[in-house]
C-alpha positions in Angstrom: 28.4 -56.1 -13.8 28.6 -53.6 -11.1 25.0 -52.5 -11.8 23.8 -56.1 -11.5 25.6 -56.6 -8.1 24.1 -53.3 -6.9 20.6 -54.3 -7.9 20.9 -57.8 -6.4 22.2 -56.2 -3.1 19.3 -53.8 -3.0 16.8 -56.6 -3.6 18.3 -58.7 -0.8 18.2 -55.7 1.6 14.6 -54.9 0.8 13.5 -58.5 1.2 15.4 -58.9 4.5 13.9 -55.7 6.0 10.4 -56.7 5.0 10.8 -60.1 6.7 12.1 -58.5 9.8 9.1 -56.2 10.0 6.7 -59.0 9.3 7.8 -61.2 12.2 7.0 -59.8 15.7 10.0 -60.0 18.0 9.9 -62.4 20.9 10.5 -59.5 23.3 7.2 -57.7 22.3 5.3 -61.0 22.0 6.3 -62.2 25.5 6.3 -58.8 27.2 3.0 -59.5 29.1 4.4 -62.7 30.6 7.6 -61.0 31.7 5.6 -58.1 33.2 3.5 -60.6 35.2 6.6 -62.4 36.4 8.2 -59.1 37.5 5.0 -58.1 39.4 4.9 -61.4 41.3 8.6 -61.1 42.1 8.1 -57.6 43.4 5.3 -58.8 45.6 7.7 -61.5 47.0 10.0 -58.8 48.2 7.3 -57.4 50.4 6.8 -58.8 53.9 4.3 -61.6 53.7 2.9 -64.4 55.8 4.2 -67.9 55.3 1.0 -68.9 53.5 1.1 -65.9 51.2 4.8 -66.5 50.5 4.1 -70.1 49.4 1.3 -68.9 47.1 3.5 -66.3 45.5 6.2 -68.9 45.1 3.8 -71.2 43.2 2.6 -68.2 41.1 6.1 -67.2 40.3 7.0 -70.7 39.1 3.9 -70.9 36.9 4.6 -67.4 35.5 8.3 -68.3 34.9 7.4 -71.5 33.0 4.9 -69.7 30.8 7.3 -66.8 30.1 10.1 -69.3 29.3 7.9 -71.3 26.9 7.0 -68.1 25.1 10.7 -67.2 24.8 11.4 -70.7 23.3 8.4 -70.4 20.9 6.6 -73.4 22.5 3.5 -71.4 23.6 0.3 -71.7 21.6 
């Protein structure tokens, strides 16, 4: 009985680890969107004209929405 429990436990462990490796994590998948958002936000901290600030604000909103959709798994 103990051998059976041990074998089943090992099988479950192996199957779980293979499933985890097969699915890419959301962090690595969405990293490029997060990087782009971070870059835009760092540009916003620099002194800019009003026109440039408004464009960066639009870009930030777009990048945030795209990153958020990726995090939620709604991005194609």
